[in-house]
C-alpha positions in Angstrom: -30.4 -40.1 -15.4 -33.4 -37.8 -15.1 -32.5 -34.4 -13.9 -35.3 -34.7 -11.1 -33.0 -36.9 -8.9 -30.2 -35.0 -9.4 -29.1 -33.4 -6.0 -28.5 -29.6 -6.2 -25.1 -28.6 -4.7 -25.1 -27.3 -1.5 -24.2 -23.6 -0.8 -20.9 -23.2 1.1 -22.1 -20.0 2.2 -19.4 -17.8 -0.2 -20.5 -15.2 -3.0 -18.2 -14.0 -5.5 -19.0 -10.3 -7.2 -20.9 -10.4 -10.3 -18.7 -7.9 -11.8 -15.1 -8.9 -11.3 -15.7 -12.6 -9.6 -13.7 -11.6 -6.6 -14.8 -13.7 -3.2 -17.3 -11.7 -1.0 -16.9 -10.6 2.3 -20.0 -11.1 4.1 -21.4 -7.9 5.8 -24.3 -7.4 7.9 -26.7 -4.5 8.5 -24.3 -2.2 10.4 -21.8 -1.6 7.2 -25.2 -1.8 4.9 -26.8 0.8 6.7 -23.7 3.2 7.6 -22.6 3.3 3.6 -25.1 2.7 1.2 -27.5 5.7 0.4 -30.7 5.5 1.8 -32.5 5.5 -1.8 -29.9 2.4 -3.0 -30.4 0.7 0.6 -33.4 -1.2 -0.5 -31.7 -3.4 -2.6 -30.0 -4.9 -0.2 -31.4 -6.8 2.5 -30.4 -7.6 6.0 -27.0 -9.2 4.6 -24.7 -9.0 1.5 -21.2 -9.3 0.6 -18.5 -6.9 0.3 -16.4 -6.7 -3.0 -12.8 -6.2 -1.7 -11.2 -5.5 -5.2 -10.1 -2.1 -5.5 -10.5 -1.5 -8.8 -14.2 -3.3 -9.4 -17.1 -0.4 -9.6 -19.2 -3.0 -7.4 -19.4 -2.2 -3.4 -21.8 -4.2 -2.0 -23.8 -7.4 -3.8 -26.1 -9.7 -2.9 -27.4 -13.7 -3.7 -29.7 -12.2 -6.3 -26.9 -10.7 -8.1 -28.0 -6.9 -7.1 -25.5 -4.5 -6.9 -24.7 -1.3 -4.8 -22.2 0.6 -6.8 -18.8 2.5 -5.3 -20.9 5.8 -6.6 -23.9 4.5 -4.3 -21.9 5.0 -0.9 -22.3 7.4 1.6 -18.8 8.0 1.8 -15.4 6.8 0.4 -14.0 3.0 1.3 -11.2 1.9 1.4 -9.7 -0.3 -1.1 -12.2 1.6 -3.2 -10.6 5.0 -2.7 -6.8 5.0 -1.2 -7.6 7.9 0.5 -10.6 7.1 2.6 -9.4 5.7 6.1 -8.2 1.7 6.5 -9.6 1.9 9.7 -13.4 3.3 10.1 -12.9 3.0 14.1 -9.8 5.1 14.6 -9.4 6.9 11.4 -6.0 5.2 10.6 -5.1 6.2 7.1 -2.6 5.0 4.6 -0.6 7.7 5.4 0.5 6.8 8.5 1.2 2.9 7.1 3.6 5.0 4.7 5.2 7.5 8.0 5.6 3.7 10.0 7.5 2.6 6.7 9.9 6.0 6.4 10.4 6.1 10.2 11.5 2.2 10.1 9.2 1.3 13.5 6.0 0.5 13.2 4.7 2.8 16.0 1.6 3.8 14.8 0.5 0.5 13.7 1.1 -0.7 17.5 -0.8 2.0 18.9 -3.8 0.8 16.5 -3.5 -3.0 17.5 -3.9 -2.0 21.1 -7.2 0.1 20.0 -8.1 -2.7 17.9 -8.5 -4.7 21.3 -10.4 -2.2 23.3 -14.6 -1.5 23.5 -14.0 1.6 21.4 -13.3 -0.6 18.2 -16.4 -1.4 16.8 -15.4 -3.2 13.3 -18.7 -5.3 12.7 -20.9 -2.1 12.0 -18.1 0.8 11.2 -15.7 -0.6 8.9 -17.2 -0.8 5.2 -16.5 -4.6 4.7 -17.4 -5.4 8.6 -13.8 -6.7 9.6 -11.3 -5.4 11.5 -8.4 -3.6 9.4 -5.1 -4.9 11.0 -4.6 -7.7 8.8 -4.9 -5.3 5.7 -2.8 -2.6 7.8 -0.2 -5.4 8.4 -0.1 -6.6 4.5 0.0 -2.8 3.6 2.9 -2.3 6.0 4.9 -5.5 4.5 4.1 -4.3 1.1 5.4 -0.8 1.5 8.3 -2.0 3.4 9.5 -4.3 0.7 12.0 -7.4 0.9 14.3 -7.3 3.3 
């Protein structure tokens, strides 16, 4: 069959990190403007994807396989750096999750959940991945708590 008549597959909106192959998380202008150094910001247009794989050196990438590395960021971001806040809106840390596990009661996590439902939560523009941190926080809590 002549290739001129073969239909190209249509994009479903997903993109994979050009370095590690992880599924990227789509982000808009807010996180890109906040986290990418000005001299590197030009590489990404108004939308890109965040690579959420902790050990990958890529922070953001676009459909043209251009990347912004972790070294090109204005500040550390979770999960690339476990010392960075899990929650960009309220400064919730990995240590807070560990403390709730130690205490046996997710008090801090419940407080964060309540805050995440207020108008002060600006996850789309403040979080490096443009998402609410609650799923990550809850997953981390369950992982650290262990089977039981």
